SETOR-797394 format. One record per residue (C-alpha): x negated, y, z negated. Coordinates in Angstrom, 1 decimal. Layout:
// SETOR-797394
{east->X&north->Y&up->Z};
...
END
This chain:
// SETOR-797394
{east->-7.6&north->1.4&up->-3.1};
{east->-7.7&north->0.7&up->0.3};
{east->-7.9&north->-2.8&up->1.9};
{east->-7.3&north->-3.2&up->5.8};
{east->-7.2&north->-6.2&up->8.1};
{east->-6.2&north->-7.2&up->11.6};
{east->-2.7&north->-8.3&up->12.2};
{east->-0.4&north->-9.1&up->15.0};
{east->3.1&north->-7.6&up->15.6};
{east->5.7&north->-8.5&up->17.5};
{east->6.9&north->-6.3&up->19.7};
{east->10.1&north->-6.9&up->21.9};
{east->11.7&north->-4.3&up->24.6};
{east->15.3&north->-4.3&up->24.2};
{east->18.0&north->-2.1&up->25.9};
{east->19.3&north->0.6&up->24.0};
{east->22.4&north->-0.7&up->23.1};
{east->24.7&north->-0.4&up->19.6};
{east->23.8&north->-3.3&up->17.4};
{east->20.9&north->-4.5&up->19.1};
{east->18.8&north->-4.2&up->16.1};
{east->20.8&north->-6.3&up->14.0};
{east->21.1&north->-8.8&up->16.3};
{east->17.5&north->-9.1&up->16.6};
{east->16.6&north->-9.0&up->13.3};
{east->19.4&north->-11.6&up->12.4};
{east->17.8&north->-13.9&up->14.7};
{east->14.3&north->-13.7&up->12.9};
{east->16.2&north->-14.0&up->9.5};
{east->18.5&north->-16.9&up->10.5};
{east->14.9&north->-18.7&up->11.5};
{east->14.0&north->-18.1&up->7.9};
{east->11.3&north->-15.8&up->8.9};
{east->10.7&north->-12.8&up->6.4};
{east->10.0&north->-9.1&up->8.0};
{east->7.7&north->-7.3&up->6.3};
{east->7.4&north->-4.2&up->8.3};
{east->9.6&north->-2.7&up->11.0};
{east->9.8&north->0.1&up->13.4};
{east->12.2&north->0.8&up->16.0};
{east->12.4&north->3.5&up->19.0};
{east->14.3&north->4.5&up->21.7};
{east->11.9&north->4.9&up->25.2};
{east->14.1&north->6.5&up->27.3};
{east->18.2&north->6.7&up->27.3};
{east->18.5&north->2.9&up->28.2};
{east->15.2&north->1.1&up->26.7};
{east->14.0&north->0.8&up->23.2};
{east->11.2&north->-1.1&up->21.3};
{east->11.4&north->-2.9&up->18.4};
{east->7.9&north->-3.8&up->16.4};
{east->8.0&north->-6.5&up->13.4};
{east->5.6&north->-7.7&up->11.1};
{east->6.5&north->-11.0&up->10.0};
{east->5.2&north->-13.9&up->7.7};
{east->5.5&north->-16.4&up->10.5};
{east->5.1&north->-15.2&up->14.0};
{east->5.3&north->-18.3&up->15.9};
{east->8.2&north->-19.0&up->14.3};
{east->10.2&north->-15.8&up->15.1};
{east->8.8&north->-15.5&up->18.9};
{east->10.2&north->-19.0&up->19.5};
{east->13.8&north->-18.2&up->18.0};
{east->13.7&north->-14.6&up->20.1};
{east->12.9&north->-16.6&up->23.0};
{east->15.9&north->-18.8&up->22.4};
{east->17.7&north->-15.9&up->22.2};
{east->16.8&north->-14.4&up->25.5};
{east->14.1&north->-12.1&up->24.3};
{east->10.7&north->-11.5&up->25.3};
{east->8.5&north->-11.1&up->22.2};
{east->4.7&north->-10.0&up->22.9};
{east->1.9&north->-10.0&up->20.1};
{east->0.5&north->-6.7&up->19.8};
{east->-3.1&north->-6.2&up->18.3};
{east->-2.9&north->-3.9&up->14.9};
{east->-4.2&north->-3.0&up->11.7};
{east->-2.2&north->-3.6&up->8.3};
{east->-3.5&north->-1.3&up->5.7};
{east->-2.6&north->-2.0&up->1.9};
{east->-3.2&north->1.0&up->0.0};
{east->-2.4&north->2.4&up->-3.5};
{east->1.2&north->4.1&up->-3.7};
{east->0.1&north->7.7&up->-4.5};
{east->0.0&north->11.2&up->-2.8};
{east->-2.3&north->11.9&up->-0.2};
{east->-3.4&north->8.0&up->0.4};
{east->-1.6&north->8.2&up->4.0};
{east->-3.7&north->11.1&up->4.7};
{east->-7.0&north->9.6&up->3.6};
{east->-6.1&north->6.8&up->6.1};
{east->-5.8&north->9.2&up->8.8};
{east->-8.7&north->10.9&up->8.0};
{east->-11.1&north->8.2&up->8.2};
{east->-9.7&north->6.9&up->11.3};
{east->-10.2&north->10.6&up->12.8};
{east->-13.7&north->11.1&up->11.4};
{east->-14.7&north->8.3&up->13.6};
{east->-13.6&north->9.8&up->16.9};
{east->-10.8&north->7.4&up->17.0};
{east->-7.3&north->8.1&up->18.0};
{east->-4.3&north->6.4&up->16.4};
{east->-1.6&north->5.4&up->18.8};
{east->0.9&north->4.9&up->16.4};
{east->1.5&north->4.3&up->12.5};
{east->4.4&north->3.0&up->10.4};
{east->4.6&north->2.5&up->6.8};
{east->6.8&north->-0.2&up->5.1};
{east->8.5&north->0.0&up->1.6};
{east->6.6&north->-0.4&up->-1.3};
{east->4.8&north->-3.8&up->-2.2};
{east->4.9&north->-3.4&up->-5.5};
{east->4.8&north->0.1&up->-8.1};
{east->1.7&north->0.3&up->-7.1};
{east->0.7&north->-0.6&up->-3.8};
{east->2.6&north->0.2&up->-0.2};
{east->1.8&north->-1.4&up->3.3};
{east->1.1&north->0.8&up->6.6};
{east->1.0&north->-0.4&up->10.1};
{east->-1.1&north->1.0&up->12.7};
{east->-2.8&north->0.6&up->16.2};
{east->-5.6&north->2.6&up->17.3};
{east->-7.9&north->3.3&up->20.4};
{east->-10.1&north->0.7&up->18.7};
{east->-8.9&north->-1.1&up->16.1};
{east->-12.2&north->-2.9&up->15.5};
{east->-13.9&north->0.2&up->14.7};
{east->-11.3&north->1.6&up->12.7};
{east->-11.5&north->-1.7&up->10.3};
{east->-14.6&north->-0.9&up->9.6};
{east->-14.3&north->2.9&up->8.9};
{east->-11.2&north->1.9&up->6.5};
{east->-13.1&north->-0.8&up->4.6};
{east->-16.1&north->1.2&up->3.9};
END
């Protein structure tokens, strides 16, 4: 089972400081917004990126702006898939067979005992959606 749909991530560039991820996620939580998936990484010694898939991007972004962050919405793909060996590879193969490059991918914790969630962006999200839902 693979179900793919277009989604928007909240993306925030931050200073690479101890505790910044805790501060940012607390701002979102204090607004009552649930984070469904998250990824964070350091781009260079001083800067990092945090990406969130939330249940309410508008409220999350308003809260972040109120705390002097500069969030952006990024187009991506949300894939709900069966939680079993090889499913992630199957998704990557489908996209690759269409000649599409995956720019990034991360997965969240299990949605249920049988399903999990992956978030990704490609060089051609529209075509990737067609391939994944075929």
